[in-house]
N, C-alpha and C positions, 0 to 999 in steps of 0.2 A: 289322480295320476298313478299313485302307488298301487292302488287296487287294479288298475288297468294293466300295469306292468306285471303284477303277479298273475293276472289272468292270461296275459300273453305268454308268460313263462310256462304256465300249465299247458296251454295249447301247443306250444312248441315241443315241450317234453312229450306230450301225448303223440304228436306226429312222429317224433324220433323213435318212440317205442313201436308204433304201428308200422313204420316204413318197411322193415324187413318182411312183413307179411302182406303188404299191399302190392297191387299190380302197377300203381303209378307212383312216380317220385314225388316227394314232398318239398324238395328244395326249390327255392325261387331264385331268379336272377338278382333280385334285390339282396338276398342273403349272400350269394356268391360274390357280387361286386363289393359289398360292404366288407367282406372278409379279406379280399385281395387289394383293396384300395391302398393300404399302407405300402404295398409293393410297387406302386406306380413309379415313384422316384427311381428305384433300383432298375426297373424295366426300361427307364429312359437314360440310364448310365450313371446314376448317383450311387451313393453308398447304401449298403443293405442295412435296414433297421430291424431291431428285434421284433417290433410289432408286425412286420411283414411275415416273419417265420411263424409267429403265433397265429396269425390269420390263416396261413397256409395249412398249418397243422389242424386248426379248427375246421377248415373246409374239408380236409381229408377225413376227419372223424365224422363229419356230417353226411358224407356221400358214400354210403355202404351198399346201396342197391344199384342195379344196372340203370334204371330210369334216372336216378339221382346223378349218377356219373355222367350220363349222356346229357342231362340238363345242364350240369355244371360246365361240361365241355362246350356246349353251344353258347352259354353265357360268355365264357372266356373267348370264344371265337368271335363273337360280336364285339366284345370289348377291344380285341386286338385290331379290329377294323376301325374302331372309333378313336383310338388313342394314337396320336402322331408320335414319331420319333422313338419307336420301340427298338431296343437293342436285343435282338433275338439270341445273341450269345449269352447275355445276362439271363434272359428268359429260360434258356436251356439249362443253365447252371443253377438256377434258383432252388429246385428240389434238393440237389446235393448240398448246397450251402446251408439249407435249413434241416438237413439230415432226415428227409422224408422221401418216400417213393410215391410220386403223384402221377396218376395215369392221364392227366389232362395236359396236353401241349398248348402253349400260349401262341397261337398262330391263326391267321385268317383263312387258312386252307386245310385245317385239321378235319379228318373224317371222324365225326363223333359217334358214328354207328359202331365203331370198333370197341368202344368201351363197354364191355359186358362182363358179367360175372357168371361163368358157366355153372357154378354150383348153386345158383339161386333156386332153380326149379327143383333140384334134388333136395335142398333144404326144406322147401315148401312141402314136398311129398312126404317128408319124414316127420312133419309136425303131427303131434298126437291130438286127440279130440279136445283135451283141456286147453291146449295152447291155442287151438283155433277159436274156441269159445272166448278165451281171454282177448284174442285179437279183435273179435267182433265187438266185445264190450268196449274195448279201447276206441275202436272206430266210432261207436255210438257216442261215447263221451266227447270225442273230438267234434262231432257234428253239433252236439248240444252247446259246447263251448264256442264253436264258430258262430252259432246263432246269437249267443250273448254278445260277441264282438260286433256283429252286425247291428244289434240294438244299441250298443254303447254310444254312437254319435248323438242319440236323442237324450242321453243322460248328461250329467254335469261334467263328465270327464271326456277328454279327447281320445280318439281311437287310432290316430295315425302313428306309424312306427318309422324308425330310421330305415328299416328295410324297404318300406314303401317309398320313402323319399328318394333313396338312392336308386331304386328301380325306375322311378319316373324320370329322374334326371340323368341317368347313365348315358342316354343318347347324346347328351350335351357335352360330354367330356372332351371330344375332339375340338369343338368350338371354343370351350373354355381354355384350351391350350393353344389357341391360335389358328385352328382349322376353320373350315366352312361350316355354315349353320344348316343342319339337315332338318327336314320337316318333322321327323320323329322327335327331335328335341323340343320343338314348340308344342307338339301334341302332349309331351310329358309335362311341360311347364303349365299348360292349361289344365291338365288333369290334377296337378298338384294344387293349383290355384283354387279349384273347385273342392278338393278334398280337405283342405285346411280351413275349416269354417270357424272353429271355436278358438278362444284365446289359448287354451292348452295345446291344441293342434298346431297353432302358429308358432308358439314358443318351442314346441318339440321339433318342428321343421327347422326353425332357426338354429337350434342347437345341433341338429344333424348336419346342416350346411356349414356351420362354424367348424365342427370337427373335421368335415371333409376338406375344408379350405386349409386346415392345418396339416392334413395328411398328404395332400397333393402338391407337387412342385410344378413350376413353370405355368402357373395360372396367369392368364392374360386378364387382369382386373378390368381393363377397358372393355373387353368382350363380355365379361361377367356383368358389368354395370349396364351394358347396352342390351343384354339378352331380353329382359321383360318387354322393352319397347319394340324390339324386332319381332317378338312373338305376339304383340298386340294385347298384352296384359299389364296390369299394375300390381306388382308383388311387394309385400312388406318384408320379404326374406332376402337379405343381402348375402352374397357369397363373400364372407370376410372372416378373418381370424380375430377381429376385435369388436364385433358387433355385440350390443347388449340385448340379449334375447328376452329380457324381462319387459322390454318396451313393446313387444309384439302383442297387440290386443285385437279383439274383433270389432273395434271401433273404426279400423282403417277401411276405407271404401276400396273395393277391388273391382276392376273392370272385367266383366264376364265376356 
């Protein structure tokens, strides 16, 4: 597991370095949601936690390119639709309270095409030959590392990450807080069910869900307990703050 985490860190570091030179954004909804999850209680009217501001600053630092900013905006837009009881006054004041200037509005009707960096093309045109070569080398390194990650599930260590878990289950947020169950939630649950095959993957997934349960307020535990059955799967991952994740093994039979 330690080796996989090191590999994941290298891949992420590589993507961050290459991002300013690439045409496509590297940030994923899983990353965005995981960074702003500690802010959900405040967005619903509770007190602001330091972990929320830390996540917001981390998100701002991670989204330097136009594609990244637009991707982050779209993720927040989708989250705003899925999470019930949003206090948009709190949402609007959040950047100021965290002492940052964030170009992403937390709302279901935000126009994400507006979030552009005019200077991006100019910066690309000013890149010298050595910088372009370095960017190409870094891209190649990322491709090689990505291939290693794809092969990892066949090794002894698990490959799943908290970003993947959060990304798959983010459509379920509304239901977990008392809303209706969308089809996209069950699709994510089934994908997670298939992705977490090994003991390490299941324990990692369990730990991610445990952390999410601690960070999110107003969770309807009845809905959380009923979710696997409603989606037609049998999951060994409980959405709880007190679950013992060491008990998650690959001996548990799961319904496909």
